[in-house]
Wavefront OBJ file of the C-alpha trace (Angstrom):
o trace
v -15.498 -8.270 -6.876
v -19.268 -8.289 -6.367
v -21.682 -7.564 -9.262
v -22.470 -4.143 -7.763
v -18.786 -3.242 -7.498
v -18.183 -4.395 -11.086
v -21.104 -2.251 -12.299
v -19.776 0.867 -10.556
v -16.272 0.249 -11.947
v -17.786 0.003 -15.417
v -19.471 3.402 -14.963
v -16.215 4.955 -13.760
v -14.297 3.603 -16.752
v -16.865 5.122 -19.108
v -16.672 8.482 -17.357
v -12.869 8.491 -17.645
v -13.006 7.510 -21.313
v -15.291 10.478 -22.002
v -13.288 12.895 -19.855
v -16.202 13.526 -17.485
v -15.119 14.507 -13.966
v -17.232 14.082 -10.849
v -17.835 17.836 -10.803
v -19.064 17.783 -14.410
v -21.241 14.748 -13.757
v -22.731 16.446 -10.695
v -23.793 19.478 -12.751
v -25.275 17.253 -15.494
v -27.422 15.190 -13.124
v -28.391 18.119 -10.851
v -26.508 16.834 -7.828
v -23.705 18.094 -5.608
v -20.147 16.924 -6.257
v -19.939 15.659 -2.668
v -23.006 13.466 -3.254
v -21.494 12.053 -6.441
v -18.262 11.197 -4.619
v -20.250 9.490 -1.851
v -22.180 7.469 -4.422
v -19.026 6.153 -6.041
v -17.139 5.632 -2.780
v -20.078 3.759 -1.248
v -21.041 2.105 -4.566
v -24.655 2.930 -3.865
v -26.887 4.307 -6.638
v -30.641 4.600 -6.754
v -32.340 3.798 -10.078
v -33.237 7.421 -10.809
v -29.603 8.513 -10.504
v -28.444 5.536 -12.548
v -30.859 6.515 -15.355
v -29.498 10.066 -15.377
v -25.898 8.840 -15.496
v -26.689 6.515 -18.412
v -28.219 9.490 -20.247
v -25.012 11.475 -19.698
v -22.923 8.541 -20.955
v -25.309 7.994 -23.880
v -25.174 4.331 -22.977
v -27.673 1.599 -22.118
v -27.872 -0.637 -19.098
v -27.362 -3.887 -21.028
v -23.966 -2.732 -22.341
v -22.983 -1.582 -18.862
v -23.922 -4.962 -17.369
v -22.048 -6.835 -20.103
v -18.879 -4.825 -19.459
v -19.257 -5.308 -15.709
v -19.569 -9.072 -16.197
v -16.344 -9.159 -18.200
v -14.472 -7.132 -15.594
v -15.248 -9.588 -12.788
v -12.672 -12.044 -14.140
v -9.749 -10.129 -12.653
v -6.282 -10.843 -11.320
v -5.383 -10.906 -7.653
v -1.652 -11.071 -8.393
v 0.847 -11.765 -11.158
v 3.115 -14.791 -11.278
v 6.744 -14.610 -10.189
v 7.820 -14.873 -13.834
v 5.525 -12.029 -14.896
v 6.791 -9.724 -12.157
v 10.379 -10.604 -13.094
v 9.672 -9.671 -16.724
v 8.288 -6.292 -15.627
v 11.272 -5.502 -13.396
v 13.714 -6.462 -16.151
v 12.274 -3.917 -18.626
v 12.207 -0.237 -17.491
v 9.693 0.711 -20.210
v 7.364 -2.165 -19.310
v 7.732 -1.323 -15.600
v 6.935 2.340 -16.234
v 3.901 1.445 -18.364
v 2.606 -0.920 -15.666
v 2.864 1.771 -12.973
v 1.280 4.380 -15.269
v -1.547 1.959 -16.023
v -2.114 1.525 -12.274
v -2.233 5.348 -12.090
v -4.745 5.256 -14.971
v -2.834 7.580 -17.271
v -3.798 7.768 -20.921
v -1.299 6.745 -23.595
v -0.766 10.318 -24.773
v -0.113 11.462 -21.209
v 2.454 8.708 -20.673
v 4.390 9.434 -23.879
v 4.317 13.174 -23.123
v 5.730 12.774 -19.607
v 8.241 9.990 -20.265
v 10.754 9.377 -23.051
v 8.771 6.443 -24.394
v 7.776 6.413 -28.063
v 4.133 5.587 -28.919
v 5.107 2.302 -30.671
v 7.152 1.201 -27.632
v 4.284 2.153 -25.318
v 1.807 0.126 -27.373
v 4.149 -2.885 -27.383
v 4.328 -2.688 -23.595
v 0.536 -2.450 -23.352
v 0.206 -5.522 -25.560
v 2.588 -7.418 -23.279
v 0.583 -6.344 -20.215
v -2.568 -7.434 -22.050
v -1.100 -10.916 -22.592
v -0.302 -11.089 -18.869
v -3.939 -10.313 -18.051
v -2.836 -7.109 -16.302
v -5.109 -5.031 -18.556
v -7.333 -5.331 -21.610
v -6.220 -3.277 -24.601
v -9.028 -1.944 -26.797
v -9.111 -0.093 -30.152
v -7.537 3.387 -30.237
v -5.124 2.227 -27.495
v -7.758 2.570 -24.799
v -7.091 0.071 -22.006
v -8.917 -1.207 -18.963
v -7.188 -2.694 -15.912
v -8.112 -6.279 -15.142
v -6.968 -6.239 -11.519
v -9.264 -6.927 -8.610
v -9.488 -4.448 -5.736
v -7.375 -6.741 -3.552
v -4.565 -6.957 -6.145
v -1.141 -7.029 -4.527
v 2.410 -7.513 -5.706
v 3.821 -10.818 -4.466
v 4.946 -10.440 -0.855
v 8.561 -11.426 -1.563
v 8.394 -11.245 -5.340
v 10.560 -9.344 -7.834
v 8.561 -6.089 -7.564
v 8.781 -5.891 -3.762
v 12.451 -6.885 -3.860
v 13.093 -4.125 -6.388
v 11.536 -1.508 -4.109
v 13.487 -2.840 -1.142
v 16.725 -2.521 -3.100
v 15.835 1.081 -3.979
v 14.348 2.081 -0.616
v 16.928 4.870 -0.238
v 15.435 6.572 -3.300
v 12.114 6.714 -1.433
v 13.424 7.543 2.045
v 15.963 10.199 0.978
v 13.404 12.968 1.419
v 12.319 15.469 4.075
v 8.667 14.284 4.039
v 7.430 17.807 4.715
v 5.168 18.304 1.690
v 1.339 18.242 1.632
v 0.087 14.829 2.671
v 3.601 13.592 3.527
v 4.727 12.127 6.842
v 7.416 9.855 8.225
v 7.827 8.512 11.720
v 9.461 5.620 13.528
v 7.514 4.292 16.497
v 9.216 1.778 18.808
v 6.888 -0.008 21.222
v 6.344 -3.296 23.040
v 2.897 -4.814 22.469
v 0.966 -7.972 23.225
v 0.066 -10.257 20.335
v -3.595 -9.312 20.737
v -2.827 -5.599 20.478
v -0.465 -6.146 17.543
v -3.147 -7.961 15.538
v -5.798 -5.357 16.364
v -3.547 -2.503 15.235
v -2.546 -4.390 12.090
v -6.195 -4.597 11.066
v -6.414 -0.820 11.369
v -3.241 -0.397 9.290
v -4.771 -2.626 6.592
v -7.921 -0.491 6.666
v -5.783 2.625 6.119
v -4.059 0.989 3.143
v -7.467 0.106 1.674
v -8.600 3.696 2.160
v -5.612 4.932 0.134
v -6.529 2.497 -2.668
v -10.189 3.512 -2.611
v -9.263 7.207 -2.646
v -7.101 6.504 -5.694
v -10.160 5.060 -7.453
v -12.405 7.970 -6.457
v -9.888 10.595 -7.638
v -9.222 8.791 -10.929
v -11.909 10.903 -12.643
v -10.064 14.141 -11.779
v -7.775 15.854 -14.319
v -4.192 14.604 -14.176
v -2.933 18.003 -12.980
v -4.891 17.462 -9.736
v -3.587 13.942 -9.117
v -0.103 13.524 -7.687
v 1.936 10.283 -7.587
v 2.013 9.123 -3.981
v 3.521 6.013 -2.391
v 2.567 4.555 0.967
v 5.270 2.376 2.526
v 3.964 0.322 5.446
v 6.355 -1.994 7.257
v 5.726 -3.480 10.692
v 7.909 -6.178 12.219
v 9.384 -7.481 15.434
v 12.736 -5.728 15.494
v 15.519 -4.730 17.847
v 18.043 -2.252 16.378
v 21.544 -3.543 15.776
v 23.151 -1.162 18.284
v 20.916 -2.702 20.976
v 21.558 -6.280 19.847
v 25.288 -5.602 20.155
v 24.783 -4.995 23.891
v 22.780 -8.163 24.494
v 23.808 -10.500 27.345
v 21.548 -13.299 26.047
v 20.918 -14.827 22.654
v 17.321 -15.185 21.448
v 16.804 -18.644 22.939
v 18.231 -17.712 26.319
v 16.266 -14.448 26.333
v 12.995 -16.289 25.634
v 13.692 -18.674 28.537
v 14.531 -15.744 30.831
v 11.325 -13.927 29.895
v 9.217 -17.030 30.584
v 10.927 -17.466 33.942
v 10.411 -13.762 34.697
v 6.694 -14.059 33.877
v 6.280 -16.931 36.332
v 8.227 -15.144 39.083
v 5.752 -13.901 41.735
v 8.008 -10.937 42.434
v 7.350 -9.697 38.923
v 3.686 -9.165 39.758
v 4.581 -6.447 42.294
v 6.364 -3.517 40.608
v 7.851 -2.222 43.890
v 9.146 -5.631 44.945
v 10.461 -6.238 41.476
v 12.317 -2.924 41.496
v 13.970 -3.735 44.839
v 14.879 -7.214 43.627
v 16.483 -5.798 40.490
v 18.448 -3.272 42.547
v 19.806 -6.053 44.751
v 20.606 -8.220 41.739
v 22.454 -5.392 40.029
v 24.409 -4.192 43.099
v 28.086 -4.895 42.239
v 30.273 -6.766 44.693
v 34.038 -7.200 44.807
v 33.695 -10.958 44.241
v 31.456 -11.137 41.131
v 31.287 -7.672 39.587
v 31.189 -7.775 35.777
v 31.972 -4.085 35.460
v 35.300 -3.394 33.835
v 37.117 -0.278 32.816
v 36.482 0.675 29.198
v 38.233 3.058 26.845
v 36.865 6.604 26.634
v 33.461 6.736 24.958
v 32.369 3.253 26.147
v 31.934 3.818 29.870
v 29.302 1.596 31.430
v 29.495 -1.175 28.831
v 29.913 -4.550 30.522
v 32.087 -7.265 29.129
l 1 2 3 4 5 6 7 8 9 10 11 12 13 14 15 16 17 18 19 20 21 22 23 24 25 26 27 28 29 30 31 32 33 34 35 36 37 38 39 40 41 42 43 44 45 46 47 48 49 50 51 52 53 54 55 56 57 58 59 60 61 62 63 64 65 66 67 68 69 70 71 72 73 74 75 76 77 78 79 80 81 82 83 84 85 86 87 88 89 90 91 92 93 94 95 96 97 98 99 100 101 102 103 104 105 106 107 108 109 110 111 112 113 114 115 116 117 118 119 120 121 122 123 124 125 126 127 128 129 130 131 132 133 134 135 136 137 138 139 140 141 142 143 144 145 146 147 148 149 150 151 152 153 154 155 156 157 158 159 160 161 162 163 164 165 166 167 168 169 170 171 172 173 174 175 176 177 178 179 180 181 182 183 184 185 186 187 188 189 190 191 192 193 194 195 196 197 198 199 200 201 202 203 204 205 206 207 208 209 210 211 212 213 214 215 216 217 218 219 220 221 222 223 224 225 226 227 228 229 230 231 232 233 234 235 236 237 238 239 240 241 242 243 244 245 246 247 248 249 250 251 252 253 254 255 256 257 258 259 260 261 262 263 264 265 266 267 268 269 270 271 272 273 274 275 276 277 278 279 280 281 282 283 284 285 286 287 288 289 290 291 292 293 294 295 296
């Protein structure tokens, strides 16, 4: 996190602690709400606007800078043991997710059947992990950097994999919801280029979460973005394979070097000749009803 980013995060934390939304801040500094959102999204303030915001917060620049300096020492990920401890305790897991959603303690205990003492104990445990910093009056501040991620194959990700049906068992027809399966064949260059765009989309979701954090809770809805891209051939297709992976790779390399392959028309004729059954070597056999056309 750069010093500028840390300074903006410090301002946002102070706004949330005082219950000041972007709309309220805009009216107090004589600015449009859209301009305020752009300032925070772009992390770009001029000195005049910064002075006005400090007046609204009744704060001084030195305190803001000190807090920003402390927040730069942030986590990029937890350890495997820490993630395992979170997964093993439903209350701790719930408190960690609610902290990521930036809910206040009273909001958490009102929504979930978690007593205030149990919630505070969980916050203290998350504080010891470095996940957040717990302050007087049970106010907390996340200590996670903007690139924080759960471990790729750690306990948290494994937990969500094991409960993927809970996420996918849904029509995905609500506002801002979508599901689709796209099966394609791509070059490595195209795959990497598209993956960069997918990563940019994921970052945009995270940044939007930060921008909307100043809104009242009633206007913020829990959303989850599941992104999974891999080389994959469905099982029903693998069951019809003639070649194993090694033999298929060799066949594809041979096919790439075949001059006939460079001419689509010639290739089509060659495939037709290759596939034309003869009495001597036909592999077609009669199959029970429902499996016609499957070769043995």
